[in-house]
N, C-alpha and C positions, 0 to 999 in steps of 0.2 A: 706779414706778421700782424700788422695793424688791422688788416682785413679779417684775419681769423678772430682777433679779439672783438672786433665789431660784430662778427657773426655770432660769437658766443654771447655777447650782450643781448643781441636780438633774441636768441634762443631763450635766454634767462627771462627777458621781459615777457615773451610769449608764454613761457611756462608759468610765470607768476600770475599773468592775466588769466590763464586757463584754470589755475588753482582757485583764484578768487571767484571767477565766474562759476566754476564747478561747485565750490562750497555753497554759493548762493542757490545754485540749481538743486543741489542735494538737500539743502535746508528747505527749499520750496517743495521738493518732492516728498520729504519726510514729515513736513508739518502736519498733514492729515493723520499720520501715525501718532504724533504727539497728542493731537486732539482726540484720536480714538482711545488712547490710553487714559486721558482725563475722563472721557465719557464712560469707559469701563469701570473706573474707580467710582464715579458718581453713581452708576447703576448699582454697583456693589453696596453703596451706602444708601440705596433706595432713593436717590435723587434722579428723577427720570429726564435728564437733559438730552436734547437731540442736536446733532450737528447740522448747522444751517449752510455751511460752506461745503458742498459736496464736490470732492475732487473729480477731475476729468479722466484720470487714469482708470481704465475699465475695472481692473482688479480691486483697486482701492474704493472706487465708487460702489462696487457691489457689496464690499464689507461694510462701508458706512451706511448704506441704505438698509442693510440687514440689522445693524445695530440700532438704527433709528426705529425700525419696525418693532424690535424687541422692547426698546424703551417705551414706545407708545402702547404696546400690549400690556406691559407691566403696570404702567400708569393707569390704564383703563381697569385692570384687575383690582388695583388698590382702590380706585374710586368706587368701583362696584361694591367692594367689601365695606368701605366707609358708608355708602348709601344703605346697604343691608343692615349694618349695625345701627344706624340712625333710625331706620324704619322700624326695626324691632324694638328699639328703646322707646320710640314714640308710641308704638302700638301697645306696649306693655305698661308704660308708666306716664304717659302724657294725656292730660284732659284735652279733648279736641276743641272745646268751646273757649276755655280761659287761656289755653296754651301753657298752663302750669302743670306740675306733677299731679297725678291722681292719687286716690286712696292707697293703691298698691305701692306707689312710689313713696308716699309718706310712711307707710308701715315698714317698708324695708329700711328707710333711713332712720326712723326712730328706734327700731330694734337694734340697729347697728350702733347708734349713739348711746343708748342706755346699756349696751353690753360693754362699753368702755369702762375700765376700772377707775380711771383717773379723770373724772368729769369735774368741771368747774361749776359756776353758778349760771344756770340757763333760764330762759323765759319760754313758756309755752302759751300761745295765744290762739283762741278760737274766735273767728269772726262769722257772724250769722246775718245774712241779708234779710230784710223785712219784706213780707208780701210779694215774694218772687212768684209764687203760684198765681196770685191775683193778676200780676203784671202779665204773666204768660197767657192766662185765660181771657183777659179783657183786651189786651193790646197785641197779642201774638208773640210767637217764640223769638222773633227778631228783636223786639223790645227787651225781652227777658235776657237774651244773649248779650245785648248791648250793656245791660246792667251788670252782668257777670264779668264781661270783658273790661268794663271801666273800673270795676273793683279790683280785678287782677292787675291792671295797670298801676293803680294807686299802691297796692301792696308790693308790687315788683320794684317800683321806684323807691319805696321806703326801705325795702330789703337792700337795695343797691347802696343806700346811704348808711345802713347799719353795718352789715358785714356780708362778705361773699360766702360765708360759711353757714348762713341762715337757710333753713329748709322751708320752702313755701309750697303749699299744695291746696288743691280744691278737694275736700273730702266727699262732698255730695252736692246736690242741687244748689242750696243756698249757703253752704258752710265751707269756710276756708280755715287753714291752720298755718301757724308759723312756729318753728322751733328755732329760737335765737340763742346760740351759745355765748358764753362769757359776757353776761349782762347782769347788772345788779338790780335790786328791786326799784330803786328810784329811777333808774334809766328805763326800765320796763314800763313804769307808769307814764313817763314822758312819751315813749314810743306809742303806747296805746292811745294816749290823748291825741297825739298828732294824727294817727290813723283815723280816729273818729272824726276829727276836724276835717280831714281831707274827704272822708266819705260823705259828710254832710253837704259838700259841694255838689254831689250827684243830684240832690233835690233841687238845688238852684239851677242846675243844667237840665232839669226835667227828665232825668234818666231813671230815677227811682220811681216807685209807684206813688208815693206820697211823701210827706215830710218825715215819716218814719222810714229811716234808711237802714239801720243795722244796730246790732248789739255786739258787745265784745266781752269775753271772759278770759282772764289770763292769770297765770301763776308763776312765781319765781321758785325755782327748785335748785337744790344742791345735789352733790353726789350721793347723799344718803337716801334720796327719794326714789322709789321704784317707778317704773314706767306706768303701770296700771294706776297707781295712786296719783301720779301727775296728770294723766288723762282724765281721771275721775274728778279731781279737784278743779281742773280747767273747765270741765263741763258744768260743775256746780257753780262756778263763778259766772259762766254764761247764763245759766238758768236764773240766777239771782239778778243779773243785769236785766234780763227780759222781764222779770217780775216787777222791777222798778219802773219799767216803761220804755218807750222808744228812745233810741239813740243814747242809751246809758251803757256804762262799762264797769266792770269790777276787776280788781287786780289783787289776788291773794299772795301771801308770802309763806312758802312751805320750807324755808331754810332751817331745818331742824338743828343743825350743828352750829349755826350762827357764825360761820366763817366770814360772813359779810360785815361783821362788826368792825373790821378794818375799813376805814372810809377811804375815799379817793385820794385825798391829800396825803394820808399816811402811806398808801400804796406807792404813790409817786416818790416819796422820800425813801421808802424801803428799796424800790427798784434802782433809784439813782445811787444809793449806798452800795448795793450789791454790784452794780456795774463798775463803780469806782474801785471796789476791792477785788473785782474779778472773782467773785465767790459764789457763782451758781453751783448748785448740786447737780452732778451729772449721773445719769443712768444709761445703760445700753441694753438693747434687746436684740437677740440674734435672728437672722434670716437663714433658714436652712434650705438646702437643695431638696427637691422632691424626687427622690429615687430610692432604690433598695438600700443603699448605704449613705444616708444623708450626712452631709457635712455643713458646717456654718460657712456661708458665703460672704456675709457682711453683718455688721451690728449697727442698728440705728440708735443715735444718741437722743436722749430726752433730758430736758432741763427742769429744774425746780430750784427752790431757795429755802433757807431756814430763817425764821424770824421768831424771836422770843421763845426759843426752845421748841418750836413746832415747824414741821416741814410742809411746804406748799408746792404742789406740782403746778405746771404751767397753766393748767386750766383755770386756776384762780386769778391769775394776773395778766395773762397774755393779751386779753382784750383791752384791759386798761393800758398796758404798755403801748399798744397800737394807738390808742387815743392820745397818749402823752407824746407820741412820735419818738418812742425810744426803741423801736424795732431794730433799726440798723445798729444802734449802740449795743444792744443785747447780742445780736448776731456776731458782731466783732469780738465780743468777749467769749462767746461760745466757740467760735473758730479758733481763737488764740488758746483757749483751754484745751481743746481737742488736739491741736498740733503739739502742744507741750506734752500731753498724755502720750501721743504717738512716739515722740522723741525719748521719753523717759521709760515707758512701759513696753515699747516694741510689740504691739499687738500682732497676732498672726493673720488677722483678716481686716479689711477696710472698715473704718468707722464712718457712718453716714450722718451728715449734719443737715438739718432742715433750715432753709432760708425763707424768711418772711417776704411777702410782696413789698411791704413798706421799705425793706432794706434794699433789695435789688432794683426797685423802681428808681432808686437814686444812682445816677451815673458815678458819683464819687465813691459809693460803696463798692461797685464793681471794679473801679480803678484800685481801690484799697485792697480788695481781695486778690486782684491780679498781681499786685506788688508783693503781697504776702506769699502767694504761691510761687512766684518767680524766685523767691529767696530760699525755697525748700529744695531738698535733694529729691532725686527721682524716687528713692525708697520711701520717703515721707509721703510724697504725692500719691504713691501707689496704695497707701493705707488710708487715703482720705477720699470721701465721696460726698456729693451734695444732692439734696432733693428739694424740689419745689412742688406745691400742690397744683392740681389742675385748675382749681378755682383762681389761684393767683396768676396762672399762665393766661387764662381768659381775660383777666383784668389788665395785665401788663405784658401782652404778647410781644411787643417790640423789645422791651427791656429783657424779657425772658430769652429772646433770641440772642441778644447781645451777651447775656450771661452764658448761654450755652456755647456760643462760639469761643468766648474767652476760656471757658473750662476745657474745651477741646484743644485749644492752642497750648494749654498748660498740661495736656495729657492727664486730666483728672476726670473720672467718670461721674455721671450724674443721672438722676432719674426723676420721674414725675409721680407724685403720690395722689391718692384719692381719685384715680382715673375712673370715669363713668358716673361720678356723683352728679355732675352737671349735664344738662342737655346741650352737649357741645357737638361740633361738626367733626372733630378729630383730625381736621386737616393740619392743625398745629404740629402734629407728630412728624409730618414730613419736613417741616421747617426746623424744628428743634432736634429731631433725631436723637432722643435720649437713649442711653444704654439699656435702660430697663424702665418698666412702669409697675407701679403697685396698684392693683385693681381695688377699688373701694370695697370695704368689708361686707357691704350689703350684698354684693354679688357672690361672695364666698358662701353666704347663707343660701342664696338662690341655687348655687351649684349643687347643693345637696337637697334641693327641693323638687318641685314639679318639673317635668320634662320641658315644658314651654319656657320656664325660667332658666333652666340649665342650658338650653339651646342658645340663649343670648350670651352666656359666658363663653360658649364654644365659638360664637361668631367674633366676639371681642378678641379672644386668644388668636384666632386665625388671622385677624387683621393685624395685630401686633407682630405676629411671627412673619407675616409677609414683608415686614420692614426690618426683620432681624432684630427686633426689640424683645428682650427677655421679659417674661411676665411673672410677677410675684403676687400671690394671693395673700391678703391681709385678714386679720380678725379670725384666724383659725382657732377654734375652741373645742373641737371634738374629733375623735377618731373617724366619725361618720363623715365630717366635712373633709378631712384629709384624704379619706378613701375616694370620695366623690371627685376631688380635684385631680386625681390621677388619670381621669378620663380626658382631661384637657391638656393643651400645650402649655402647661404651667411649669416653670423652672424652679421657682422658690416659694416658700411659705413662711408666714410670720403670724404670731398670735400667742395667746397664753398657753395653748395646748403644746405649741412648739417650744416655747421658753419664755419665762417671765423676765421683766426688766431687772437688771442687776446693777448695784452700785459700781461706779467706776473708781 
């Protein structure tokens, strides 16, 4: 009897050991399948990861190698599409000598900017180099190119200090232009003075032809000034500067409605008061699907404020808010107001909130947003979306990725606005993997223009669609544009022709 019990114990021990060894063996054998599943999910999300640990089992090895080849092929195709888009963008809009945007680039940007109904106070600056022709004739094109490139470097560095939303381009041989949004007259004068001071250093470095380096003409304009008038007055300011002699500048003020009568200190007090009271005025503008039976897919939230019985849209104060380091505080208020609206009004489509770079550049803001979202129900989060601009992504790519991953973990959709406005490499798309992109409104106009211009829109859409990213065209203002967009892989449209902003 004792022998039988001992035999049974031995059998039990052997069985237990077999089960343990078998479970480890099965886990070892099935590990490649788990990795394959992760790889398939990554490829579906357009992250082209490849398995480095190739299993020895013949069948699994064959599958893994096939998946790796597919991932490699897709990665090469996307890289090729990015390269094509960059090449077309540079060919059409980049000046080969200065590396800045060319006249076509500037004209597309300024048309788009002046088409906006709610503009703030902007600065338009013309910079004209002196004696570039003489430099080219007497010292050769290399000296002339060096003069142009050195000027471009000075202007680019200045733009980086001012705002990522500034448009900078080379109009012709000796002429450059800057369109600076959200800047008042006194600020513009300081900017122009600094640019001239920096340009004078080119004579010290023996880069310019002589002590005469450049002239600058500039104007401050508000939303009431038309594009043609702004360009004409900036040109007049430049001609007057040239008339006064070398290295002089003129800065005109064309702010007809005098909204700039509120000084910087007053604006700071106003903004801090509105933040404290959580009293921003909100509007929403719909984004519609581009099909035979269009429906609203989302609504973008715009902010403004009321002071002394008058309403001011964000264009009047957002630049100052950034200078006062109030961007994150404003964004917190807007997010809170929108969540309250969702809970009380139960909108049928998601509301999209724009986040500033100065806000999400701060880790504590992302932590705050994560806590706020974690407290919301799935229904509330399904009605909430976030956007960041391409300009801000290029400035804060690391933090943008942190924000993107956090939003994905909270199952909240997000997109990138103003895509294509910058000369970017587009590789950031693979890292951030937004749910949608809003193509800059300048490309909407080109889509309805010449075939060479519309082809670039086609290339952009193809690239986005290869990553399963939805494309929304912005700035749609006519039936002609809407019809032209139907030729491309565009899923949504936004603009005054589609629907104007409505009070919330």
